[in-house]
VEXBA-8725 format. One line per 5 residues: number of its first residue (from 0); their letters; for each residue x, y, z of C-alpha. Coordinates in steps of 0.2 Angstrom, whole numbers. Each point is the difference from the previous one (the first is absolute). Example, Ala and Ser with C-alpha at 12.3 -4.5 7.8 and 13.67 -1.06 7.14 Angstrom:
! residues 2
0) AS) 62:-22:39 | 6:17:-3
! end
This chain:
! residues 434
0) MFTQL) -878:462:567 | 7:-7:-13 | -9:11:-12 | 7:14:11 | 17:-5:-1
5) LQEYG) -1:-3:-20 | -8:17:-1 | 14:9:11 | 14:-12:-7 | -4:-6:-16
10) PLLLS) 8:11:-12 | 15:-4:8 | -1:-17:1 | -5:0:-18 | 15:11:-4
15) VIISF) 11:-12:9 | -8:-14:-8 | 4:8:-16 | 18:4:5 | 2:-17:4
20) FIGFL) -4:-5:-16 | 8:12:-9 | 16:-5:11 | -3:-18:-5 | -1:4:-19
25) LVRLL) 17:10:3 | 7:-14:8 | -7:-13:-11 | 6:11:-15 | 17:4:9
30) VGPTL) 3:-17:9 | -6:-12:-12 | 13:0:-13 | 12:-1:15 | -9:-14:8
35) RDYKK) -3:-9:-19 | 19:2:-1 | 4:-9:18 | -12:-12:-3 | 11:-4:-17
40) RLKAG) 16:3:10 | -8:-13:13 | -5:-13:-11 | 18:1:-9 | 7:-3:18
45) EQALK) -10:-13:3 | 6:-7:-18 | 16:3:4 | 1:-7:20 | -9:-16:-9
50) ELERQ) 16:-1:-13 | 11:4:15 | -8:-14:9 | 2:-11:-14 | 19:5:-2
55) KQEAQ) 3:-1:18 | -8:-20:-2 | 11:-3:-15 | 15:8:11 | -4:-10:14
60) DAAEK) -1:-17:-12 | 15:5:-7 | 7:3:16 | -5:-17:5 | 6:-8:-17
65) CRAEA) 17:9:4 | 1:-7:18 | -2:-17:-5 | 13:2:-15 | 11:9:14
70) TELQN) -3:-16:12 | 5:-11:-16 | 15:9:-5 | 5:2:18 | -1:-19:0
75) RLQSK) 9:-2:-15 | 12:12:6 | 3:-12:14 | 2:-14:-10 | 13:8:-11
80) EQLIA) 8:7:14 | 2:-20:8 | 5:-4:-19 | 13:16:0 | 5:-9:17
85) VWQKE) 4:-16:-9 | 9:7:-14 | 10:9:11 | 5:-17:11 | 1:-9:-17
90) ARDCE) 13:16:-7 | 10:0:17 | 0:-19:-5 | 7:4:-17 | 11:12:6
95) DKLHQ) 8:-15:11 | 1:-13:-11 | 7:13:-14 | 14:4:13 | 3:-19:2
100) AEEQT) -1:-3:-19 | 13:15:-1 | 11:-9:12 | -1:-16:-9 | 2:9:-15
105) RKLKE) 17:8:8 | 5:-17:6 | -3:-8:-17 | 10:14:-8 | 15:-5:12
110) QCDQM) -2:-19:-4 | -1:5:-19 | 16:10:2 | 9:-14:9 | -8:-10:-13
115) ESRLF) 8:9:-15 | 18:0:10 | 0:-19:3 | -6:-2:-18 | 14:13:-6
120) EALKQ) 12:-10:9 | -7:-17:-7 | 1:8:-19 | 18:4:5 | 4:-18:6
125) LEERE) -9:-6:-14 | 12:8:-12 | 14:-5:9 | -5:-17:-1 | -4:0:-16
130) QRSRE) 17:9:-4 | 6:-17:11 | -11:-10:-10 | 7:6:-17 | 18:-2:8
135) LSAKN) -5:-18:5 | -8:-4:-17 | 18:6:-8 | 9:-12:13 | -13:-13:-2
140) EALEK) 4:0:-20 | 17:0:5 | -1:-14:11 | -13:-10:-15 | 14:2:-12
145) ENQRL) 13:-6:13 | -10:-13:4 | -4:-7:-17 | 18:0:-2 | 3:-10:14
150) AEQLS) -15:-11:-5 | 8:-3:-18 | 17:-4:12 | -10:-11:11 | -7:-11:-14
155) TGQIA) 20:-5:-4 | 1:-4:19 | 15:9:2 | -3:12:13 | -10:-11:11
160) LEQIA) 14:-12:-1 | 14:12:4 | -12:6:14 | -4:-18:7 | 19:-5:0
165) QMQST) 4:18:8 | -12:-5:14 | 5:-16:3 | 19:5:2 | -8:14:13
170) LNASI) -10:-14:7 | 15:-13:1 | 10:13:7 | -12:7:14 | -2:-18:4
175) QRLGE) 17:-4:3 | 1:17:9 | -13:-5:11 | 6:-17:4 | 17:10:8
180) LENKL) -11:11:9 | -7:-14:8 | 16:-7:5 | 4:16:8 | -16:2:9
185) STSSA) 3:-17:7 | 16:9:8 | -2:18:3 | -15:10:8 | -14:6:-10
190) ATAVV) 5:17:1 | 14:-2:-11 | -10:-12:-10 | -12:12:-4 | 15:14:-4
195) ETESY) 7:-12:-12 | -17:-5:-8 | -3:19:-2 | 18:5:-6 | -2:-15:-15
200) VPKAS) -5:4:-17 | -1:-15:-11 | 10:3:-17 | -5:-9:-15 | 11:-11:-10
205) PPEEP) 0:4:-18 | -13:-7:-10 | 4:-16:-9 | -3:-1:-19 | -16:-9:-5
210) EEGDA) 3:-17:-6 | -10:-8:-15 | -17:-5:5 | -2:13:14 | -15:8:-9
215) QKFES) -10:-16:0 | 5:-3:18 | -5:20:4 | -18:-4:-9 | 0:-16:13
220) ILDTS) 3:10:14 | -14:13:-4 | -12:-13:-2 | 5:-8:17 | -1:17:9
225) AKELL) -17:4:-10 | -8:-18:6 | 0:6:17 | -10:18:-4 | -17:-8:-5
230) PEDQV) -7:-17:6 | 2:-14:-14 | -17:-5:-2 | -4:20:-1 | 12:0:-14
235) ERAKA) -9:-16:-9 | -15:8:2 | 6:16:-9 | 9:-9:-12 | -17:-10:-5
240) AVKTS) -8:17:0 | 11:6:-13 | -2:-16:-11 | -16:1:-1 | -2:19:-3
245) IGKQI) 13:-2:-18 | -14:-1:-13 | -13:10:10 | 8:15:7 | 15:-1:-13
250) PKAAK) 3:-9:-16 | 7:-17:-1 | 19:0:-7 | 0:-9:-15 | 8:-15:-4
255) GAQDD) 18:4:-3 | -1:18:4 | 14:7:13 | 5:16:2 | 16:6:10
260) LTQIR) -8:7:16 | 15:5:6 | 0:15:-11 | -14:6:12 | 8:9:16
265) GIGPF) 0:-9:14 | -1:-18:-8 | 15:-10:1 | 4:-17:-4 | -7:-8:15
270) IEAQL) -15:9:0 | -3:-4:-20 | 1:-19:5 | -13:3:12 | -13:9:-12
275) NELGI) 4:-13:-13 | -3:-13:11 | -17:7:3 | -4:1:-17 | 6:19:-3
280) CTYQQ) 9:1:-15 | -4:16:-11 | 0:20:4 | -17:-1:-6 | -4:-9:16
285) IAAMD) 7:10:13 | -8:16:-9 | -18:-8:1 | 3:-2:20 | -11:9:13
290) EAFIE) 2:3:17 | -10:-16:7 | 13:-11:-12 | 16:11:7 | -5:-6:18
295) ALTEA) -2:-17:-6 | 17:-2:-10 | 10:10:15 | -6:-12:13 | 3:-14:-13
300) IRYIP) 17:4:-6 | 4:6:20 | 4:17:-6 | 0:18:9 | -17:7:2
305) GRIQK) -3:15:-11 | 16:-4:-11 | -7:-5:-13 | -13:17:-2 | 17:11:6
310) DRWVE) 10:-7:-14 | -12:2:-12 | -1:-16:-8 | -17:0:-9 | 6:17:-10
315) QAARL) 18:-7:-3 | -8:-16:-8 | -13:11:-10 | 14:12:-7 | 12:-17:-4
320) ASAKP) -19:-8:-9 | -3:15:-9 | 18:0:-6 | 0:-18:-4 | -10:0:-16
325) AKKES) 11:15:-7 | 14:-12:0 | -9:-13:-10 | -6:8:-13 | 18:2:-6
330) KPKAK) 0:-20:-4 | -13:-2:-12 | 3:-19:3 | -3:1:16 | -19:3:-1
335) APAKK) -9:-4:18 | -20:-2:0 | -10:15:2 | -2:-5:18 | 17:0:5
340) KKTAA) 3:16:-7 | -12:11:13 | 9:14:9 | 0:5:17 | -16:12:-4
345) SAAKK) -10:-16:-5 | 5:-5:16 | -6:11:9 | -14:4:-11 | -5:-18:5
350) TAANS) 4:2:18 | -12:15:0 | -12:-9:-8 | -1:-14:12 | 2:10:18
355) KRDDL) -5:17:-10 | 15:8:11 | 18:4:-5 | 16:1:8 | 0:19:4
360) KIVEG) 16:-2:10 | 9:-1:-16 | -1:20:-1 | 14:8:10 | -5:7:14
365) IGPKI) -14:-13:4 | 3:-12:13 | -13:-15:8 | -7:12:12 | -4:13:-12
370) EEVLN) -7:-11:-12 | -14:-6:11 | -3:19:1 | -4:1:-17 | -9:-15:-1
375) KAGIK) -12:4:15 | -4:17:-10 | -2:-10:-17 | 15:1:-9 | 4:-19:-3
380) TWAQL) 8:0:-18 | 14:11:-9 | -14:8:-11 | -8:6:14 | 14:8:9
385) ARQTP) 4:7:-17 | -16:9:-1 | 4:8:17 | 7:18:4 | 13:3:13
390) KRLRE) -12:11:9 | -12:-13:0 | 15:-13:7 | 5:13:13 | -18:-1:6
395) ILASA) -1:-17:0 | 15:-2:10 | -2:14:13 | -18:-8:5 | 9:-16:3
400) GKRFI) 11:8:14 | 15:12:3 | 14:-12:-3 | -6:0:-18 | 0:18:-3
405) MHQPD) 18:-1:-4 | 0:-10:-16 | 0:9:-17 | -11:-7:-12 | 4:10:-15
410) TWPEQ) 8:-11:-13 | -13:-16:6 | -13:4:-14 | 14:2:-13 | 9:-17:6
415) ASLAA) -17:-10:1 | -3:8:-18 | 14:-8:-6 | -3:-16:10 | -17:-1:-6
420) QGKWK) 7:-1:-16 | 13:-11:1 | 14:12:-2 | 12:-9:11 | 16:7:-8
425) ELKEL) -7:21:2 | -6:-5:17 | 19:-5:6 | 6:16:-8 | -11:10:10
430) QDKI) 3:-8:16 | 17:2:-3 | -1:19:-3 | -11:1:17
! end
């Protein structure tokens, strides 16, 4: 059967097989390059897919890293926001403080304006006080001249005796009138007595002429009155201190040496006698006195405290002592030893050598308080004061207090220079011009 079929359908089957092979070959020839191309494309696609997967993985890694960085940045942002909130709060606090500072500045400015106005008023008052001070200085100078004139007259006892006689006569008239009033009071009412007393003014009888020996009586009266001011034991201690200091703080007077101490303004015959009794007989001794010695001497002679400094005994004695050798040079026979020819300048130098301090009150315009201020500033001698400038002296006075600002130290260095050189005559002429 198979054979029969093969015989019947053999050629057809062979043609089919041949056609199949021919078709296969044609397909192989025609489709083979396309398939190879497809394979190449498939292989390239697979490689691209692998590359895409790799890039995808890298992208995922990068995304993961970005998410981590984003998280970190978010955390940082939150911390920054917290810091910004803190800074904003601090900024608000600073603004509040700034407003408060501006308010305080405004108040301080108002206070400063008030202080400036007060300072202007104070300066104006200071100028007025300086003007009054200059006027008072001129009046004081006139009063000092008048005081000098009265002191010279007082040394003779005339004015004092006339005043005592006048006071005595007035007292006698008052006593007599009081006696009459007492008699009237015993017979009249109190109101009438009061009216009579108020309407009465006692009249002084004319002073009597001073008799011979009244000056000695007046000095004894002054001595008796002075004894009531200080205890006797205190006066004795002061006298002992003065006598002990002679030869230590001030030189001893040479034997027989005696100057006319009444030439010093403020020293009369009565004071001269007391000084001589204590051992003070020459200008040189008075020129060498310091503050401690003057205080003891004031108590010893029962003198007014501060009067010796005010009358400038030391300066006057220094000028008289410096003028004394010039007079002796005109007498060739009366040559004194070298020790007796010491001028006030040498005495002042000796005092400065012992105490390392000069009497700065010799300079016109310097009193005890200003001298103390200058000493605290390290200015203790005339030479040191002469080296200062007026500007520096004003600074020292200003630092000591407002009450010292009104003083004018423009001429102090020049005066101190003359005093340090012992030019007392030139110093006196300069002070007379001031």
